[in-house]
C-alpha positions in Angstrom: -41.2 18.3 -6.7 -41.9 15.9 -3.9 -45.6 15.6 -5.1 -44.4 14.8 -8.6 -42.1 12.1 -7.4 -44.9 10.6 -5.2 -47.3 10.6 -8.2 -44.7 9.0 -10.4 -44.0 6.4 -7.8 -47.7 5.6 -7.4 -48.1 5.4 -11.3 -45.2 2.9 -11.5 -46.6 0.8 -8.6 -50.1 0.7 -10.2 -48.7 -0.1 -13.6 -46.4 -3.0 -12.4 -48.9 -4.5 -9.9 -50.8 -7.6 -11.2 -54.3 -7.0 -12.4 -56.2 -9.5 -10.4 -59.7 -10.2 -11.6 -62.4 -12.4 -10.4 -61.2 -15.9 -9.7 -62.0 -18.5 -12.3 -64.5 -21.3 -11.5 -62.6 -24.6 -11.1 -64.8 -27.8 -11.0 -64.5 -31.5 -11.5 -60.9 -31.6 -10.0 -59.4 -35.1 -9.4 -56.1 -36.8 -9.3 -55.4 -40.2 -10.7 -54.3 -42.8 -8.0 -50.9 -44.2 -8.4 -49.4 -47.7 -7.9 -46.6 -48.3 -5.4 -43.3 -46.8 -6.6 -44.9 -44.4 -9.1 -43.2 -41.1 -9.2 -45.7 -39.2 -11.3 -49.5 -38.7 -11.4 -52.0 -36.7 -13.5 -54.6 -34.2 -12.2 -57.6 -33.1 -14.1 -60.1 -30.3 -13.8 -62.3 -27.8 -15.6 -61.7 -24.1 -15.5 -64.0 -21.3 -16.6 -62.4 -17.8 -16.5 -64.5 -14.7 -16.0 -62.2 -12.8 -18.3 -59.6 -13.9 -20.8 -56.8 -15.3 -18.7 -53.9 -17.9 -18.8 -53.0 -20.7 -16.4 -49.3 -20.1 -15.9 -48.6 -22.9 -13.5 -49.4 -24.7 -10.4 -48.0 -26.0 -7.1 -48.9 -28.8 -4.8 -48.1 -30.3 -1.5 -47.8 -33.7 -3.2 -44.9 -32.8 -5.6 -43.8 -30.5 -8.4 -46.4 -29.6 -10.9 -46.1 -28.9 -14.7 -48.7 -28.1 -17.3 -48.9 -30.8 -19.9 -50.6 -31.8 -23.1 -50.9 -35.2 -24.5 -49.6 -35.5 -28.1 -49.8 -37.9 -31.0 -46.9 -37.9 -33.5 -46.8 -40.4 -36.3 -49.1 -42.7 -34.2 -46.9 -42.4 -31.1 -48.5 -41.1 -27.9 -46.5 -38.7 -25.7 -46.6 -35.6 -23.6 -45.1 -32.2 -23.8 -44.7 -29.5 -21.1 -46.6 -26.2 -21.7 -45.6 -22.7 -20.6 -49.3 -21.7 -20.2 -52.8 -22.7 -21.1 -55.1 -20.1 -22.7 -58.4 -19.6 -20.9 -60.9 -17.6 -23.1 -63.6 -15.7 -21.2 -66.6 -17.8 -20.2 -65.3 -20.9 -22.1 -64.8 -24.1 -20.3 -61.3 -25.5 -20.6 -61.1 -29.2 -19.7 -57.9 -30.7 -18.4 -58.8 -34.3 -19.0 -57.3 -37.7 -19.7 -55.9 -37.8 -23.3 -55.5 -34.0 -23.5 -54.4 -31.1 -21.2 -53.5 -32.0 -17.6 -51.5 -31.1 -14.6 -48.5 -33.5 -14.2 -47.4 -34.2 -10.6 -43.7 -35.1 -10.5 -41.3 -36.4 -7.8 -44.1 -37.8 -5.7 -42.8 -38.9 -2.2 -45.5 -41.5 -1.8 -48.2 -43.2 -3.7 -51.5 -41.4 -4.1 -54.3 -43.4 -2.6 -58.0 -43.2 -3.3 -59.7 -41.1 -0.7 -56.8 -38.7 -0.2 -57.2 -35.0 -1.0 -54.4 -33.1 -2.8 -54.0 -29.4 -2.3 -53.1 -27.3 -5.3 -52.4 -23.6 -5.9 -53.2 -22.6 -9.5 -51.4 -19.5 -10.8 -53.2 -17.3 -13.3 -52.0 -14.3 -15.2 -55.0 -12.1 -14.4 -56.8 -13.7 -11.5 -53.6 -14.5 -9.4 -53.4 -17.6 -7.2 -56.4 -19.8 -6.6 -56.3 -22.7 -4.1 -58.2 -25.9 -4.9 -58.5 -29.4 -3.4 -58.7 -32.5 -5.6 -59.7 -36.0 -4.4 -57.5 -38.9 -5.4 -59.6 -41.4 -7.5 -58.9 -44.9 -8.8 -59.4 -44.1 -12.5 -60.0 -47.8 -13.3 -63.3 -47.7 -11.3 -64.5 -44.6 -13.1 -67.0 -44.3 -15.9 -66.9 -41.4 -18.4 -69.9 -39.8 -16.7 -68.5 -40.1 -13.1 -65.7 -37.5 -13.4 
């Protein structure tokens, strides 16, 4: 009987444990610099998952983070928070200006070019992945430079 209980306990533990896979590749990460007094900023990056996965959220030392998508409704541009972002296997998913992005909220101080912001990305399959993203003055960027 003790062996059966031990086996069932092991089975429940295995079935409820997260199924961590290979971490996705994250490239081209950057954060838009902010003017004095700004309380929000956007972060961009490209993710390639090694298996079908979902980005469930993120955290940062700079402030709270939400997953966002830019929207256009009757010609009006806006944003909406997302619960997750699908990551099909071996398909680059770009979080970029005008589309999907990470929204940094409640910034304590302006983000200045040259700083580096730490993020922890939370994936459904791969678990947590730490990345660093430089702060960039987006006005000085060209489309090929990010």
